PDB file of N, H, CA, C and O in Angstrom:
ATOM      1  N   UNK A   1     112.849  -0.397  81.811  1.00  0.00           N
ATOM      2  CA  UNK A   1     111.498  -0.541  82.264  1.00  0.00           C
ATOM      3  C   UNK A   1     111.010  -1.879  81.649  1.00  0.00           C
ATOM      4  O   UNK A   1     111.335  -2.176  80.500  1.00  0.00           O
ATOM      5  N   UNK A   2     110.257  -2.663  82.385  1.00  0.00           N
ATOM      6  H   UNK A   2     109.993  -2.422  83.319  1.00  0.00           H
ATOM      7  CA  UNK A   2     109.742  -4.042  82.037  1.00  0.00           C
ATOM      8  C   UNK A   2     108.623  -3.864  81.015  1.00  0.00           C
ATOM      9  O   UNK A   2     107.755  -2.998  81.126  1.00  0.00           O
ATOM     10  N   UNK A   3     108.699  -4.737  80.018  1.00  0.00           N
ATOM     11  H   UNK A   3     109.403  -5.440  79.928  1.00  0.00           H
ATOM     12  CA  UNK A   3     107.681  -4.693  79.019  1.00  0.00           C
ATOM     13  C   UNK A   3     106.604  -5.768  79.312  1.00  0.00           C
ATOM     14  O   UNK A   3     106.956  -6.933  79.498  1.00  0.00           O
ATOM     15  N   UNK A   4     105.345  -5.417  79.356  1.00  0.00           N
ATOM     16  H   UNK A   4     105.059  -4.471  79.205  1.00  0.00           H
ATOM     17  CA  UNK A   4     104.279  -6.373  79.578  1.00  0.00           C
ATOM     18  C   UNK A   4     103.569  -6.572  78.331  1.00  0.00           C
ATOM     19  O   UNK A   4     103.286  -5.607  77.621  1.00  0.00           O
ATOM     20  N   UNK A   5     103.240  -7.847  77.994  1.00  0.00           N
ATOM     21  H   UNK A   5     103.470  -8.631  78.571  1.00  0.00           H
ATOM     22  CA  UNK A   5     102.527  -8.143  76.835  1.00  0.00           C
ATOM     23  C   UNK A   5     101.106  -8.746  77.244  1.00  0.00           C
ATOM     24  O   UNK A   5     100.847  -9.243  78.340  1.00  0.00           O
ATOM     25  N   UNK A   6     100.268  -8.618  76.207  1.00  0.00           N
ATOM     26  H   UNK A   6     100.478  -8.214  75.316  1.00  0.00           H
ATOM     27  CA  UNK A   6      98.847  -9.164  76.487  1.00  0.00           C
ATOM     28  C   UNK A   6      99.021 -10.599  75.906  1.00  0.00           C
ATOM     29  O   UNK A   6      99.987 -10.941  75.224  1.00  0.00           O
ATOM     30  N   UNK A   7      97.938 -11.430  76.268  1.00  0.00           N
ATOM     31  H   UNK A   7      97.153 -11.153  76.822  1.00  0.00           H
ATOM     32  CA  UNK A   7      97.890 -12.811  75.744  1.00  0.00           C
ATOM     33  C   UNK A   7      97.965 -12.894  74.185  1.00  0.00           C
ATOM     34  O   UNK A   7      98.574 -13.794  73.607  1.00  0.00           O
ATOM     35  N   UNK A   8      97.328 -11.931  73.578  1.00  0.00           N
ATOM     36  H   UNK A   8      96.833 -11.200  74.047  1.00  0.00           H
ATOM     37  CA  UNK A   8      97.333 -11.914  72.123  1.00  0.00           C
ATOM     38  C   UNK A   8      98.842 -11.749  71.629  1.00  0.00           C
ATOM     39  O   UNK A   8      99.333 -12.480  70.768  1.00  0.00           O
ATOM     40  N   UNK A   9      99.495 -10.757  72.237  1.00  0.00           N
ATOM     41  H   UNK A   9      99.096 -10.163  72.936  1.00  0.00           H
ATOM     42  CA  UNK A   9     100.892 -10.560  71.724  1.00  0.00           C
ATOM     43  C   UNK A   9     101.740 -11.719  72.129  1.00  0.00           C
ATOM     44  O   UNK A   9     102.593 -12.074  71.315  1.00  0.00           O
ATOM     45  N   UNK A  10     101.651 -12.305  73.154  1.00  0.00           N
ATOM     46  H   UNK A  10     100.959 -12.017  73.815  1.00  0.00           H
ATOM     47  CA  UNK A  10     102.421 -13.533  73.498  1.00  0.00           C
ATOM     48  C   UNK A  10     102.135 -14.649  72.518  1.00  0.00           C
ATOM     49  O   UNK A  10     103.035 -15.379  72.103  1.00  0.00           O
ATOM     50  N   UNK A  11     100.738 -14.786  72.117  1.00  0.00           N
ATOM     51  H   UNK A  11     100.006 -14.193  72.454  1.00  0.00           H
ATOM     52  CA  UNK A  11     100.314 -15.742  71.168  1.00  0.00           C
ATOM     53  C   UNK A  11     101.137 -15.535  69.805  1.00  0.00           C
ATOM     54  O   UNK A  11     101.703 -16.458  69.220  1.00  0.00           O
ATOM     55  N   UNK A  12     101.129 -14.332  69.423  1.00  0.00           N
ATOM     56  H   UNK A  12     100.670 -13.582  69.898  1.00  0.00           H
ATOM     57  CA  UNK A  12     101.728 -13.999  68.161  1.00  0.00           C
ATOM     58  C   UNK A  12     103.226 -14.276  68.269  1.00  0.00           C
ATOM     59  O   UNK A  12     103.823 -14.880  67.378  1.00  0.00           O
ATOM     60  N   UNK A  13     103.804 -13.840  69.338  1.00  0.00           N
ATOM     61  H   UNK A  13     103.319 -13.350  70.062  1.00  0.00           H
ATOM     62  CA  UNK A  13     105.314 -14.139  69.651  1.00  0.00           C
ATOM     63  C   UNK A  13     105.602 -15.529  69.564  1.00  0.00           C
ATOM     64  O   UNK A  13     106.613 -15.901  68.966  1.00  0.00           O
ATOM     65  N   UNK A  14     104.688 -16.472  70.187  1.00  0.00           N
ATOM     66  H   UNK A  14     103.868 -16.170  70.672  1.00  0.00           H
ATOM     67  CA  UNK A  14     105.120 -17.935  70.218  1.00  0.00           C
ATOM     68  C   UNK A  14     104.373 -18.577  69.061  1.00  0.00           C
ATOM     69  O   UNK A  14     104.480 -19.796  68.930  1.00  0.00           O
ATOM     70  N   UNK A  15     103.625 -17.880  68.206  1.00  0.00           N
ATOM     71  H   UNK A  15     103.538 -16.890  68.313  1.00  0.00           H
ATOM     72  CA  UNK A  15     102.954 -18.498  67.084  1.00  0.00           C
ATOM     73  C   UNK A  15     101.946 -19.652  67.476  1.00  0.00           C
ATOM     74  O   UNK A  15     101.925 -20.754  66.929  1.00  0.00           O
ATOM     75  N   UNK A  16     101.141 -19.257  68.467  1.00  0.00           N
ATOM     76  H   UNK A  16     101.158 -18.362  68.912  1.00  0.00           H
ATOM     77  CA  UNK A  16     100.021 -20.131  68.953  1.00  0.00           C
ATOM     78  C   UNK A  16      98.861 -19.369  68.989  1.00  0.00           C
ATOM     79  O   UNK A  16      98.951 -18.151  68.841  1.00  0.00           O
ATOM     80  N   UNK A  17      97.646 -19.971  69.186  1.00  0.00           N
ATOM     81  H   UNK A  17      97.573 -20.961  69.306  1.00  0.00           H
ATOM     82  CA  UNK A  17      96.435 -19.327  69.350  1.00  0.00           C
ATOM     83  C   UNK A  17      96.313 -18.700  70.708  1.00  0.00           C
ATOM     84  O   UNK A  17      96.787 -19.278  71.686  1.00  0.00           O
ATOM     85  N   UNK A  18      95.669 -17.487  70.823  1.00  0.00           N
ATOM     86  H   UNK A  18      95.284 -17.017  70.028  1.00  0.00           H
ATOM     87  CA  UNK A  18      95.464 -16.749  72.079  1.00  0.00           C
ATOM     88  C   UNK A  18      94.811 -17.656  73.100  1.00  0.00           C
ATOM     89  O   UNK A  18      95.087 -17.534  74.293  1.00  0.00           O
ATOM     90  N   UNK A  19      93.973 -18.539  72.674  1.00  0.00           N
ATOM     91  H   UNK A  19      93.748 -18.637  71.704  1.00  0.00           H
ATOM     92  CA  UNK A  19      93.223 -19.418  73.683  1.00  0.00           C
ATOM     93  C   UNK A  19      94.191 -20.334  74.309  1.00  0.00           C
ATOM     94  O   UNK A  19      94.018 -20.696  75.473  1.00  0.00           O
ATOM     95  N   UNK A  20      95.258 -20.757  73.576  1.00  0.00           N
ATOM     96  H   UNK A  20      95.399 -20.463  72.630  1.00  0.00           H
ATOM     97  CA  UNK A  20      96.257 -21.608  74.142  1.00  0.00           C
ATOM     98  C   UNK A  20      96.943 -20.882  75.223  1.00  0.00           C
ATOM     99  O   UNK A  20      97.152 -21.424  76.308  1.00  0.00           O
ATOM    100  N   UNK A  21      97.307 -19.643  74.956  1.00  0.00           N
ATOM    101  H   UNK A  21      97.137 -19.203  74.075  1.00  0.00           H
ATOM    102  CA  UNK A  21      98.028 -18.837  76.047  1.00  0.00           C
ATOM    103  C   UNK A  21      97.200 -18.708  77.283  1.00  0.00           C
ATOM    104  O   UNK A  21      97.684 -18.878  78.402  1.00  0.00           O
ATOM    105  N   UNK A  22      95.877 -18.390  77.061  1.00  0.00           N
ATOM    106  H   UNK A  22      95.483 -18.252  76.153  1.00  0.00           H
ATOM    107  CA  UNK A  22      94.930 -18.305  78.273  1.00  0.00           C
ATOM    108  C   UNK A  22      94.948 -19.630  79.039  1.00  0.00           C
ATOM    109  O   UNK A  22      95.061 -19.603  80.265  1.00  0.00           O
ATOM    110  N   UNK A  23      94.844 -20.766  78.390  1.00  0.00           N
ATOM    111  H   UNK A  23      94.752 -20.788  77.394  1.00  0.00           H
ATOM    112  CA  UNK A  23      94.859 -22.016  79.002  1.00  0.00           C
ATOM    113  C   UNK A  23      96.134 -22.305  79.743  1.00  0.00           C
ATOM    114  O   UNK A  23      96.106 -22.806  80.867  1.00  0.00           O
ATOM    115  N   UNK A  24      97.300 -21.982  79.101  1.00  0.00           N
ATOM    116  H   UNK A  24      97.323 -21.575  78.188  1.00  0.00           H
ATOM    117  CA  UNK A  24      98.557 -22.246  79.818  1.00  0.00           C
ATOM    118  C   UNK A  24      98.590 -21.398  81.075  1.00  0.00           C
ATOM    119  O   UNK A  24      98.980 -21.850  82.151  1.00  0.00           O
ATOM    120  N   UNK A  25      98.128 -20.039  80.885  1.00  0.00           N
ATOM    121  H   UNK A  25      97.811 -19.672  80.011  1.00  0.00           H
ATOM    122  CA  UNK A  25      98.274 -19.187  82.160  1.00  0.00           C
ATOM    123  C   UNK A  25      97.412 -19.776  83.282  1.00  0.00           C
ATOM    124  O   UNK A  25      97.832 -19.886  84.433  1.00  0.00           O
ATOM    125  N   UNK A  26      96.214 -20.141  82.899  1.00  0.00           N
ATOM    126  H   UNK A  26      95.873 -20.052  81.963  1.00  0.00           H
ATOM    127  CA  UNK A  26      95.277 -20.686  83.997  1.00  0.00           C
ATOM    128  C   UNK A  26      95.910 -21.928  84.614  1.00  0.00           C
ATOM    129  O   UNK A  26      95.758 -22.138  85.817  1.00  0.00           O
ATOM    130  N   UNK A  27      96.635 -22.785  83.825  1.00  0.00           N
ATOM    131  H   UNK A  27      96.758 -22.614  82.847  1.00  0.00           H
ATOM    132  CA  UNK A  27      97.167 -24.035  84.257  1.00  0.00           C
ATOM    133  C   UNK A  27      98.690 -23.780  84.818  1.00  0.00           C
ATOM    134  O   UNK A  27      99.413 -24.728  85.125  1.00  0.00           O
ATOM    135  N   UNK A  28      99.053 -22.590  84.909  1.00  0.00           N
ATOM    136  H   UNK A  28      98.466 -21.820  84.660  1.00  0.00           H
ATOM    137  CA  UNK A  28     100.428 -22.163  85.429  1.00  0.00           C
ATOM    138  C   UNK A  28     101.492 -22.945  84.672  1.00  0.00           C
ATOM    139  O   UNK A  28     102.478 -23.417  85.238  1.00  0.00           O
ATOM    140  N   UNK A  29     101.234 -23.070  83.264  1.00  0.00           N
ATOM    141  H   UNK A  29     100.433 -22.686  82.804  1.00  0.00           H
ATOM    142  CA  UNK A  29     102.342 -23.665  82.467  1.00  0.00           C
ATOM    143  C   UNK A  29     103.139 -22.649  81.736  1.00  0.00           C
ATOM    144  O   UNK A  29     104.023 -22.961  80.938  1.00  0.00           O
ATOM    145  N   UNK A  30     102.790 -21.354  82.041  1.00  0.00           N
ATOM    146  H   UNK A  30     102.071 -21.101  82.689  1.00  0.00           H
ATOM    147  CA  UNK A  30     103.503 -20.209  81.434  1.00  0.00           C
ATOM    148  C   UNK A  30     103.482 -19.105  82.448  1.00  0.00           C
ATOM    149  O   UNK A  30     102.409 -18.898  83.013  1.00  0.00           O
ATOM    150  N   UNK A  31     104.541 -18.351  82.763  1.00  0.00           N
ATOM    151  H   UNK A  31     105.414 -18.519  82.304  1.00  0.00           H
ATOM    152  CA  UNK A  31     104.547 -17.454  83.840  1.00  0.00           C
ATOM    153  C   UNK A  31     103.677 -16.193  83.436  1.00  0.00           C
ATOM    154  O   UNK A  31     103.869 -15.615  82.366  1.00  0.00           O
ATOM    155  N   UNK A  32     102.774 -15.820  84.284  1.00  0.00           N
ATOM    156  H   UNK A  32     102.617 -16.289  85.153  1.00  0.00           H
ATOM    157  CA  UNK A  32     101.902 -14.812  83.933  1.00  0.00           C
ATOM    158  C   UNK A  32     101.264 -14.131  85.250  1.00  0.00           C
ATOM    159  O   UNK A  32     101.391 -14.691  86.338  1.00  0.00           O
ATOM    160  N   UNK A  33     100.633 -13.012  85.133  1.00  0.00           N
ATOM    161  H   UNK A  33     100.529 -12.557  84.249  1.00  0.00           H
ATOM    162  CA  UNK A  33      99.992 -12.350  86.211  1.00  0.00           C
ATOM    163  C   UNK A  33      98.686 -11.906  85.794  1.00  0.00           C
ATOM    164  O   UNK A  33      98.493 -11.432  84.674  1.00  0.00           O
ATOM    165  N   UNK A  34      97.746 -12.052  86.701  1.00  0.00           N
ATOM    166  H   UNK A  34      97.903 -12.437  87.610  1.00  0.00           H
ATOM    167  CA  UNK A  34      96.335 -11.671  86.407  1.00  0.00           C
ATOM    168  C   UNK A  34      96.079 -10.470  87.138  1.00  0.00           C
ATOM    169  O   UNK A  34      96.127 -10.440  88.368  1.00  0.00           O
ATOM    170  N   UNK A  35      95.770  -9.344  86.331  1.00  0.00           N
ATOM    171  H   UNK A  35      95.731  -9.369  85.332  1.00  0.00           H
ATOM    172  CA  UNK A  35      95.462  -7.956  87.018  1.00  0.00           C
ATOM    173  C   UNK A  35      93.913  -7.820  86.696  1.00  0.00           C
ATOM    174  O   UNK A  35      93.572  -7.548  85.545  1.00  0.00           O
ATOM    175  N   UNK A  36      93.013  -7.997  87.655  1.00  0.00           N
ATOM    176  H   UNK A  36      93.290  -8.218  88.590  1.00  0.00           H
ATOM    177  CA  UNK A  36      91.651  -7.977  87.517  1.00  0.00           C
ATOM    178  C   UNK A  36      91.189  -9.216  86.680  1.00  0.00           C
ATOM    179  O   UNK A  36      91.237 -10.362  87.126  1.00  0.00           O
ATOM    180  N   UNK A  37      90.764  -8.912  85.503  1.00  0.00           N
ATOM    181  H   UNK A  37      90.725  -7.981  85.141  1.00  0.00           H
ATOM    182  CA  UNK A  37      90.362  -9.951  84.673  1.00  0.00           C
ATOM    183  C   UNK A  37      91.343 -10.178  83.332  1.00  0.00           C
ATOM    184  O   UNK A  37      91.076 -10.939  82.402  1.00  0.00           O
ATOM    185  N   UNK A  38      92.362  -9.467  83.430  1.00  0.00           N
ATOM    186  H   UNK A  38      92.579  -8.849  84.186  1.00  0.00           H
ATOM    187  CA  UNK A  38      93.342  -9.391  82.312  1.00  0.00           C
ATOM    188  C   UNK A  38      94.606 -10.114  82.551  1.00  0.00           C
ATOM    189  O   UNK A  38      95.233  -9.806  83.564  1.00  0.00           O
ATOM    190  N   UNK A  39      95.082 -11.047  81.757  1.00  0.00           N
ATOM    191  H   UNK A  39      94.572 -11.297  80.934  1.00  0.00           H
ATOM    192  CA  UNK A  39      96.255 -11.566  81.930  1.00  0.00           C
ATOM    193  C   UNK A  39      97.440 -10.614  81.265  1.00  0.00           C
ATOM    194  O   UNK A  39      97.256  -9.923  80.263  1.00  0.00           O
ATOM    195  N   UNK A  40      98.594 -10.694  81.942  1.00  0.00           N
ATOM    196  H   UNK A  40      98.744 -11.256  82.756  1.00  0.00           H
ATOM    197  CA  UNK A  40      99.753  -9.873  81.400  1.00  0.00           C
ATOM    198  C   UNK A  40     100.962 -10.841  81.588  1.00  0.00           C
ATOM    199  O   UNK A  40     101.062 -11.695  82.468  1.00  0.00           O
ATOM    200  N   UNK A  41     101.832 -10.567  80.639  1.00  0.00           N
ATOM    201  H   UNK A  41     101.752  -9.873  79.923  1.00  0.00           H
ATOM    202  CA  UNK A  41     103.033 -11.464  80.598  1.00  0.00           C
ATOM    203  C   UNK A  41     104.288 -10.572  80.446  1.00  0.00           C
ATOM    204  O   UNK A  41     104.334  -9.776  79.508  1.00  0.00           O
ATOM    205  N   UNK A  42     105.243 -10.665  81.271  1.00  0.00           N
ATOM    206  H   UNK A  42     105.206 -11.312  82.033  1.00  0.00           H
ATOM    207  CA  UNK A  42     106.586  -9.938  81.082  1.00  0.00           C
ATOM    208  C   UNK A  42     107.422 -10.622  79.939  1.00  0.00           C
ATOM    209  O   UNK A  42     107.659 -11.830  79.939  1.00  0.00           O
ATOM    210  N   UNK A  43     107.821  -9.809  79.031  1.00  0.00           N
ATOM    211  H   UNK A  43     107.629  -8.827  79.032  1.00  0.00           H
ATOM    212  CA  UNK A  43     108.487 -10.492  77.945  1.00  0.00           C
ATOM    213  C   UNK A  43     109.758 -11.040  78.399  1.00  0.00           C
ATOM    214  O   UNK A  43     110.072 -12.137  77.937  1.00  0.00           O
ATOM    215  N   UNK A  44     110.567 -10.455  79.247  1.00  0.00           N
ATOM    216  H   UNK A  44     110.311  -9.564  79.623  1.00  0.00           H
ATOM    217  CA  UNK A  44     111.758 -11.016  79.660  1.00  0.00           C
ATOM    218  C   UNK A  44     111.586 -12.310  80.436  1.00  0.00           C
ATOM    219  O   UNK A  44     112.403 -13.227  80.348  1.00  0.00           O
ATOM    220  N   UNK A  45     110.505 -12.360  81.197  1.00  0.00           N
ATOM    221  H   UNK A  45     109.841 -11.616  81.269  1.00  0.00           H
ATOM    222  CA  UNK A  45     110.098 -13.648  81.903  1.00  0.00           C
ATOM    223  C   UNK A  45     109.892 -14.736  80.936  1.00  0.00           C
ATOM    224  O   UNK A  45     110.472 -15.820  81.004  1.00  0.00           O
ATOM    225  N   UNK A  46     108.985 -14.378  79.975  1.00  0.00           N
ATOM    226  H   UNK A  46     108.515 -13.497  79.921  1.00  0.00           H
ATOM    227  CA  UNK A  46     108.671 -15.325  78.877  1.00  0.00           C
ATOM    228  C   UNK A  46     110.037 -15.857  78.116  1.00  0.00           C
ATOM    229  O   UNK A  46     110.200 -17.061  77.918  1.00  0.00           O
ATOM    230  N   UNK A  47     110.903 -14.976  77.748  1.00  0.00           N
ATOM    231  H   UNK A  47     110.771 -13.998  77.908  1.00  0.00           H
ATOM    232  CA  UNK A  47     112.067 -15.345  77.085  1.00  0.00           C
ATOM    233  C   UNK A  47     112.880 -16.330  78.000  1.00  0.00           C
ATOM    234  O   UNK A  47     113.437 -17.314  77.513  1.00  0.00           O
ATOM    235  N   UNK A  48     112.931 -16.039  79.322  1.00  0.00           N
ATOM    236  H   UNK A  48     112.479 -15.240  79.717  1.00  0.00           H
ATOM    237  CA  UNK A  48     113.707 -16.826  80.226  1.00  0.00           C
ATOM    238  C   UNK A  48     113.074 -18.229  80.353  1.00  0.00           C
ATOM    239  O   UNK A  48     113.780 -19.235  80.416  1.00  0.00           O
ATOM    240  N   UNK A  49     111.741 -18.270  80.387  1.00  0.00           N
ATOM    241  H   UNK A  49     111.168 -17.453  80.336  1.00  0.00           H
ATOM    242  CA  UNK A  49     110.885 -19.458  80.563  1.00  0.00           C
ATOM    243  C   UNK A  49     111.255 -20.344  79.291  1.00  0.00           C
ATOM    244  O   UNK A  49     111.526 -21.536  79.429  1.00  0.00           O
ATOM    245  N   UNK A  50     111.256 -19.742  78.096  1.00  0.00           N
ATOM    246  H   UNK A  50     111.036 -18.773  77.984  1.00  0.00           H
ATOM    247  CA  UNK A  50     111.564 -20.443  76.909  1.00  0.00           C
ATOM    248  C   UNK A  50     112.920 -21.049  76.833  1.00  0.00           C
ATOM    249  O   UNK A  50     113.053 -22.177  76.358  1.00  0.00           O
ATOM    250  N   UNK A  51     113.950 -20.355  77.282  1.00  0.00           N
ATOM    251  H   UNK A  51     113.842 -19.438  77.668  1.00  0.00           H
ATOM    252  CA  UNK A  51     115.182 -20.772  77.512  1.00  0.00           C
ATOM    253  C   UNK A  51     115.433 -21.895  78.284  1.00  0.00           C
ATOM    254  O   UNK A  51     116.234 -22.754  77.916  1.00  0.00           O
ATOM    255  N   UNK A  52     114.683 -21.975  79.545  1.00  0.00           N
ATOM    256  H   UNK A  52     114.031 -21.277  79.843  1.00  0.00           H
ATOM    257  CA  UNK A  52     114.605 -23.085  80.520  1.00  0.00           C
ATOM    258  C   UNK A  52     113.960 -24.205  79.780  1.00  0.00           C
ATOM    259  O   UNK A  52     114.507 -25.305  79.846  1.00  0.00           O
ATOM    260  N   UNK A  53     112.880 -24.071  79.093  1.00  0.00           N
ATOM    261  H   UNK A  53     112.435 -23.177  79.040  1.00  0.00           H
ATOM    262  CA  UNK A  53     112.295 -25.242  78.327  1.00  0.00           C
ATOM    263  C   UNK A  53     113.196 -25.842  77.456  1.00  0.00           C
ATOM    264  O   UNK A  53     113.238 -27.071  77.392  1.00  0.00           O
ATOM    265  N   UNK A  54     113.964 -25.104  76.738  1.00  0.00           N
ATOM    266  H   UNK A  54     113.930 -24.106  76.790  1.00  0.00           H
ATOM    267  CA  UNK A  54     114.958 -25.559  75.719  1.00  0.00           C
ATOM    268  C   UNK A  54     116.077 -26.426  76.463  1.00  0.00           C
ATOM    269  O   UNK A  54     116.529 -27.472  75.997  1.00  0.00           O
ATOM    270  N   UNK A  55     116.433 -25.906  77.578  1.00  0.00           N
ATOM    271  H   UNK A  55     116.066 -25.056  77.957  1.00  0.00           H
ATOM    272  CA  UNK A  55     117.571 -26.610  78.294  1.00  0.00           C
ATOM    273  C   UNK A  55     117.028 -27.891  78.914  1.00  0.00           C
ATOM    274  O   UNK A  55     117.712 -28.911  78.994  1.00  0.00           O
ATOM    275  N   UNK A  56     115.789 -27.803  79.344  1.00  0.00           N
ATOM    276  H   UNK A  56     115.233 -26.974  79.279  1.00  0.00           H
ATOM    277  CA  UNK A  56     115.253 -29.061  80.066  1.00  0.00           C
ATOM    278  C   UNK A  56     114.873 -30.128  79.035  1.00  0.00           C
ATOM    279  O   UNK A  56     114.885 -31.309  79.380  1.00  0.00           O
ATOM    280  N   UNK A  57     114.538 -29.778  77.796  1.00  0.00           N
ATOM    281  H   UNK A  57     114.528 -28.818  77.516  1.00  0.00           H
ATOM    282  CA  UNK A  57     114.369 -30.782  76.726  1.00  0.00           C
ATOM    283  C   UNK A  57     115.598 -31.435  76.340  1.00  0.00           C
ATOM    284  O   UNK A  57     115.598 -32.635  76.063  1.00  0.00           O
ATOM    285  N   UNK A  58     116.703 -30.692  76.299  1.00  0.00           N
ATOM    286  H   UNK A  58     116.703 -29.718  76.524  1.00  0.00           H
ATOM    287  CA  UNK A  58     117.922 -31.284  75.716  1.00  0.00           C
ATOM    288  C   UNK A  58     118.670 -32.191  76.847  1.00  0.00           C
ATOM    289  O   UNK A  58     119.674 -32.835  76.541  1.00  0.00           O
ATOM    290  N   UNK A  59     118.188 -32.211  78.034  1.00  0.00           N
ATOM    291  H   UNK A  59     117.373 -31.688  78.282  1.00  0.00           H
ATOM    292  CA  UNK A  59     118.818 -33.081  79.009  1.00  0.00           C
ATOM    293  C   UNK A  59     118.310 -34.526  78.874  1.00  0.00           C
ATOM    294  O   UNK A  59     118.738 -35.403  79.625  1.00  0.00           O
TER     295      UNK A  59
END
């Protein structure tokens, strides 16, 4: 089963402020889905996104 995180949980996971996560989600800099007024983030998608960012930076 897929695990969905809140912006606060993602912020804690990435060690940034929740406002940063909201901004990144609005700007489509981080994969997210908005359900009503609430942003949700799939943990596996966030992990894949981070791996891609690491590989792109090393090129």
